[in-house]
N, C-alpha and C positions, 0 to 999 in steps of 0.2 A: 160665563158672561154673555148676555143676550147681544146679538149683532145689532149694530145701529141700523135703523130702518127709515126708508122714505116711502110712505105708502106701503105697498106690499113688497117693495124691493129691499133686499138686505145688502147694505153697503159693505164692500170688502176693502176697498182702498181708493184713494184719490189718484186718478190718472193724469189730470192736468187742470190748470186753472188759467183762463184767458181773460181778455178784457170784458167779455160779455157773459161768460158762464163758467161753471165748474163741471168737470166730467169725472164720474166715478166708475170703478169696476164694481158691478153689483150682481146679485143673483136673483132670479125670478123664480120663486118657489112654485108658482102655479104651473109654469111650463118646464120647470127643472132645467134651467139653462142660465149661463152667465150672459150678462148684457152690459152695454155701455149706457150709463144714465147721465144725461146732461141736464143740469138744473140752473135756472136763473137765480142768482143770489138775491136775498131779501132786500139788500140795499138798492137794488135796481127796480124793485116792484112798482115804484111810483113814477118811474121814468118811462113815459109812453114810447119813446124811441127804442129803448132796449127791449121792451116787451114786444113791440111790433116786429123788430128784427128776429127775435126768438121765435115768434109764431110764424114768421116768414120762412125760417129755416125748416120748421116742421112741415109746412105746406109744400115747400120746394122738394124736400126729400121724398115726401109721400107721393109726389107726382112723377118722380123719376124711378123707373124700374129698369135697372141695368146691372150686369154682373160686375161692373167696376165702380159702382156707387153704393156706399154703405146703406143698407136697407133700414127702414123705420119699423119698429114693432109697436110702438105705443106713443101717445101724446096726450097731455092733459094738465091738470093742476092738482096740487096737494096743499090744502090750507092756503089757497090763493097763490101758491108758488108754481109757476109753469115748469114742466119737465118734458123731456124728450127721451125715448128709449130706442136704442139702436143695437144692431148686432155688435157683439164684442169681438174685436180682432186682436188676436193674442200675440202677434209677432212684431209689435212695435210699429214705428213709423220710419219714413225715409231718412230722417235726421240721424237715427241710430246707425244706419248703414254709412251715411256720408261721413260720420265722425271717424270712420276707419280709413278714409281716403277714397280715391277713385274706385268706381265699381267695375267689375268685369263687363266687357262689352256685351256678352250674351245676356247678362242681367239688365243692362241698360235698355237693350232692345225689347226685352219682355215687359219691363215696367212701362216704358213709353207707349208700347202698343196697347196695353191695357188702359192706361190713363187716357190716351188719345181717344179710344173708343168711348169711354165714359163722357169725356168732354163733348164729343160730337153729338152724343145722345142729348145732353143738356142743351147744347146750342140749337139742336134741331127743334127743341121745345121752347126756344126763345129765352133760355136761362143762361146767364153769364156768371161764372163763379166769382171773379174779381179778387180772389185772395188765394190763388193756387200757389202752394209752397210745399217743401218737403214735410213740414209738420202736418199737413193735411192730406198726406198720402200714407195710408195704413196698409198693413199686411196681415193676412190670415196664416193659419198653420201650414197652408200649401204654398206659401210665398206668392200668392196672388195679390195684386195691388188694388186698393179701393180709394176713391176720392171721398173726402168728408168735409165737414164744416162749411156749409152753404149759408152761414150766418149773414154775410153781406152780399149774397147773390142778388143779381138784378135781372128783372124781366126786361128784355130788349125793347118791348113795345111801350113801356111806361116811363114816367119821369122819376126823378130822384126824390120823390116825396118822403120816403122813409129815412133817407140819409140827411145828415145835418147840412145846412146850406153852406156852399163853398168849401166843404170839407174834402180832403183828399182821402179816398177810401182804398185800403189795401195795405200790404207790407212793403216798405221801401225797397228792399233788396230784389223784389220780384215784380215791381210795377212797370207797366208799359209807359212810354212817353205820353200817350194820350191820357192815361190815368193821372200822371203827374200834373199835366196841364189842366186837369179838371174838365176834359172834353167828354162828350158822349162816347161810350165804349160799346164794342160788340165782341163776338167770340174771338177775334184776333188778339185782343188783350190777353185772354187766357193762353193763346198760342205763344205769345211773347213770354209769359211766365213759364210755360212749359219749356221754351227754349233756354231760359235761364237755368232751369232745373237740369236740363240735358247738359249744359255747360258744366254745372256743378258735379254731376255724376261722372262726366268724362275726365275732369281735371282735379276734382277734390277741393275746389275753391270757387267762390263766387266771381263773376266777371268784374264787378265793381265793389270797391270798399271805400269808406270815408269815415271820418271821425264823428260826423253828425248825420242825423237822418236827412236834413236838407241837402247836405253835400252829396249824399248818396242819390237822392232823387235827381239832382242836377246832372249827375253823370249819366243817368239813363237817357237824358235829353241831349246832352252835348258830346259825350265821348263815344268813339267807335267801339264796336265789339272787339275785345282783345282776341288775338289769334290763338286758338286753343293749342296749336302745334308748338307754340313757344312754351306752353305750360306742360304739355304732355306730348313730346315728339313721337312717341310710339303709336299714336292714334292713326287710323286710316286717314289719308289726306282729305277725302271728300267730307269727312265729318265737319271740317272747318266751314265749308260752304253751307252745310245744312244748318249749323248753329247760327251763322251770320244771317241767313234768310229768315230763320225763325225769330231772331231778335232785331230785324230791320227796324230803323226808326220810323219809317213810313209804313203804316199798317198795310197799304196796298201792295207792298213788296214782300209781305210775309206769305206763308202758306195759307191757302184758302180754308183748309180744315186741319184739325189736329191729326187726322189720319194721314193726310198728305205729308205732314212732318214725320210721322212715324214710319211711313213707307220709304221716304227719302233716306232717313237714318238707317233703316234696315238694309237698303240697297247699298249705301256707302260702306257699311261694315261687311256685308256679305260679299260684295264685289272685291273688297280688298283681300279676301281669302284666296282669290284666284291669282294674285300677283306673282306668286312663285310656285304654285302647286301644280302637279301633274294631274291631268284629267284622265281618269281611268275608264276604259271602255266597258260597256255592259257585255254580258255573254253573247248577246245577239249582234253586237257591233263589231266583234272581233274580225270577221271576214273582211270588213271594209278597210282594215288597216293593211292587209296583204300578207302574203306568205313570207316576206323577207323580214318581218318584224316580230317581236316577241312581246306579249302584253300580259298585264294582270287584270283580271276581270273584277267587277264590283263584288262578286261573291268571294274573292280572295284567291281563286285558283289560277295557277299559271297555265297558259295555253300554248302549246308548241306550234312552230311555224306550219306544221302539216295540217292544220285545221282546214277542212274543206270549205270552199266558198259557198255562202248561202245568202239569200235575199234578206236584207236587214235594214233597220233605220240607220241613217248616217250619224257620224259623230257630230256633236253640236257645240256651238260657241258657249263657253261658260257664262258669258255676260248676258247674251240676248237669246240663247237657245236656237239661233239660226243654224240650219244644216251647213256643215263644212264640206268642201269638195272631197270626192272619193279618190282623187288622183294626186294627193299631197306628196310632195317630194321630201323625204326624210332630211332633217337638219337644215331645212331652208325656211327662213322667216316668211310669213305671209300675214295678211290682215283679214279679219272677218269682213265680208262684203257688206254686212248689214250695219254693224256698229263701229267698225274700224279698229277693234281691239287687236293688238300685236300678238301673234301666236307662232308656235313652231311645232312641227311634227318631228319627233326624235326617233331614230332608228336604233334597234337594240344591238348589243354585242351577241356572240353565240349564246344559246340558251343556258348552257351550263354556268355561265358567269353571272346569271341571275339579274341582268340589267333589264329594267322595264322600259316600255315605250309608251308614248302618249302625246298629248298636245300640251305644250308649256307656254306660259305667259308670265312675264314678257320674254323676249328672245334670249335664249341661253348665251348667244354670242355677245349680246349687249351687256349681259350681266358679267361675263368673263372679262370684258374689256375694262370694266370699272372696279372689279372686286379688289384687285391688287392695289390700285390707287387709294381706295377707301381704307383698306387695311393699313397701308403705310401712313396715311394722314392721321388716323386715330391711334395707332399703336406703335409706330416706329420710334425708337429711342433717339434717332438723329434728327434734330430740328431742321437741318437743311433738306433732308429727305421729305419731311412733312411739308415744308414750304413748297418744294417742287411738285409734290402731289396735288396740293391745293391749286397751284397755278395751272397744272395740266388738266385738272378736272374742269376748271373754268373755261379753258380753251376747247376741250373736247365736247362740252355740252352745248357749244354753239353749232356743232355739226347738224345738218338737217336730218340725218339718219337716226339721231337719238330721239327716242319717243318720249312723249310727255310724262308717263309714269316714272321713267328713269331720271328725267330732269328734276322732277319734284323730289324724288328720293335723294338725289345728290344735294339739292338745296338743304334738305333736312340734315344731312351729314355735315355740310359746311357750317350750318348754324351751330351744331354741337362743337365744331372745331374752333369757333370764336372764343371758346374758353381755354384755348391752349395757353400754357404758361409762357411760351416764347413769343415776344413781340413780333419777330419776323414772320412767324406762322400766322398770327392774327392779322398782320398786314396783308399777306398773300390771300388769306381767306376772304377778307373784306373786299379785296380787289376782284377775286373770282366771282363773288356774289353780284358785283355790278354788271357782269356780262350777260346775265340772264334776262329774258324778256320780263316785262312787268308782271305777267301772270304768275311767274315763279318767284321773282325777286321780291315781290311785296311780302312774301312770307318772312323775309329777313329784315324788314324795315324796323320793327321794334327791337330785336336783338342788336342790330347795328347801332340804333340810337343809344342804347345803353353804353356802347363803347366810345361814345363821344367824351366820356369821362375817363378814358383809359390813361394809365400813367405814362404811356409812351407817346410822345408828340407825333412821331411818324405814323403810328396807328391811328391817332385822332384825325390827322390830315387825310389819310386814305378813307376813313369812314365818312368824313364830310364829302369827299369826292364821290364815293359810292352812293351815298344817299341822294346827292344831287343828280347823278346819272339815272338812278331809279325814278326820281321825280320827273326828269326830262323825258324819259322813255314813256312814262305814263301819260304825260301831256301830249306827246306825239301820237300815241295810240288813240287817245280820246279825240284829238283834232281830226285824225284821219278816219274816224269811225263814221258810219252812216248815221243819219239823224232821224229819218222817219221811214215808215213803210206805207205802201199803197196796196191794199188788198182788194182783189176782185172776187166777190163771193157769189157762189152759185153759177148755174148755167147762164144767167142773164148778166152776170158780172157786176152786181151791186158793189159800188166802190166805197171803200172806207180808208181814210188816211189817219194813221196813228203815229204819235211821237215815240221814239225809242229812248226818251229820257227816263222812262220807268218801265217796269215789267208789264207786258201786255198779256192779259188772260183771255182766252177764247173759250166760249161755252154757252150755256143757257142760263138766264137769270132765274133765281129761285128766292123770292122774298121770304119764304118760311125759314130758309137756312142762311139768309143774309148774303147770298151769293149774287154779285152783280159784276160780271166780267166786262172788261173794257170793250171787247168785241162780242156783243150779244148776238148770238145766232138763233135765238128763239123764233124770230119772224122769218127766218130763212128755211122754215120747215126743219129746224134743228132736231126736234124730237123724233120726227119720222126718218130723218137721215142719220140717226144714230149718234148725235152729238151729246156728250155728257155735260152735266152742269159745270163741272170744273174739268174741262177736256184737255187743254194744252196751254202752254205759255210761250211767248216769244220775248227775248230780251237781248240786249247788247252786252257782250262780254269780251274784254280784251281786244276790242276793235272788230269783232265778228258779230254777226247776227245769228243767234241759235234758237232752235225750237226744241221743246221738250214735251213729250206726252206725260200727262199727270195721272196715269193709271186709268185711262178711259176704258169704257166697256168695249167700244168698237174700233179703237185704234186710231193712230195718227200716221199718215203716209206722206213720204216725200218722193215724188216722181214714181209712184207705185210701190216703193219699198216701205214696209211697215217699221216704225220706230219701236225699239224696246222701251218699256216704261221707265221713266226717270233717267234716261241716258240722253244728254243733250247732243244735238246734231246741228252742224252748221247749215244755214240757209244761204242760197245763192239767188241772185237776181233772176227772175223768170221761172223759179222753181214752182212746181205744181204741188200744193198741199191738198190732202183730203182728210177731213175730220169725219170719221165714219165714212159715209158716201157723199158728203158735201164737199164739192171742189172749191178751192181757194187759190187764185193766182197771186204770186208774190212779186211785188216790185220794190226793190230796195233803193232808197235815195239818200 
């Protein structure tokens, strides 16, 4: 039987059928390769809107040459029927993978990195996808991700002449609030959609669900982003902040570029790997530890204490790579002077016992102080013991010595314990959660709300009290927080006053990439002073003013200390910032 043909292409099977076109798996005998053949159905041939969109997609794809965007091989008409020929990607789409549940973190980072790079290429050419979703992310045999289906892409510089008047363009589950409202969109709408996809990859479900498309659209406008840790408590804590920023209702509060989102997500996941791991010294770093310790090198060989001292590079912080002091005291907690990460140098037992030494994060002493309590709370068969553990955890976490990563981890444990079968335990857990600062207690707001329907009246009353305390603490922190900044820029102190009601981006404007920072340093010799287009941001968080370098080329400095990229640092009144070599004096009001 002769294969069905479309022009010279031999149709093998239908891959998918959408609202605008049908895609086939086909073979091109001329070049002896399989291809994806996209054809506009005959019933749409007389609809100028559909034909224009189809031709637009061909032109858009042809103008984009990037390793994460599906390449075009051919475009034309066969008997008056437009068609588009693209590379055939054999390993399915992202939907196939999401149907199996949350993706491994390493896979999420790889996919987001590739997709973000492709989006930034499109945005750099003024092209906005407007329908980014898992269906439109395909994979080749090497597991590399590709963006496809630019059928409703929009050129940022033109009007909506091809779209239907007043129509909402996109897929409801992934549409940004500005798309839903029918406003003009830019690349940040695609970043919102990518944030939804990240949420879905990390949790295995969409952030919003509704029985109707209209109901779903309204949730994008009105409902806060669900906290991903309530859906997948095993995720690194910072993933929640990354998703929340990517899906911010106000586009000005989202990441400026898709790569910014990808970098922040990678940092959140990679940084979490250091939360309990020992840092192993390189062969050259051994001497810096000293003769009283026993180490394992990166090459895997044990080195005895008799290793002679040699000049070498110092041990470095796992978070920011800052050099650590060479006079560390074993088993004593200290902080990295650059980023503030809690660390500990551990001393070995005698070499024959095989115990390793290194730098640990967080403090082993802090871990030991809570390990027994957590184990009792989650696993002890005695309800009274579990109740006492919850109460003690709530009290101990108020101590100033307890570092933020441990506080956050304990909140996650307490959230899990809200499902305890004993009412007394649930009561004590709800009570304990009310004792945390809003920064941590907010993680428990949604799980506590679910307990308002608890069968036990005493539990319901305590949950109401806890939620009220959390709200009051939030209100207190907001009212006490500074409201604006006064920045003195450059040697002549050009003064700029900005409100802290929203995130303040500092950098250089770039109309071609739609980058317009709130504090534009272009006219302050920003380019010559090493200021990047998206250099840094300042925002108010939990009553503090923080600054964060956004991966700039020449760095952000506070009082001469360079900030590690993507690691927020508190700003104080009269601090001296440098973006590259451009000085900025900070006044907090």
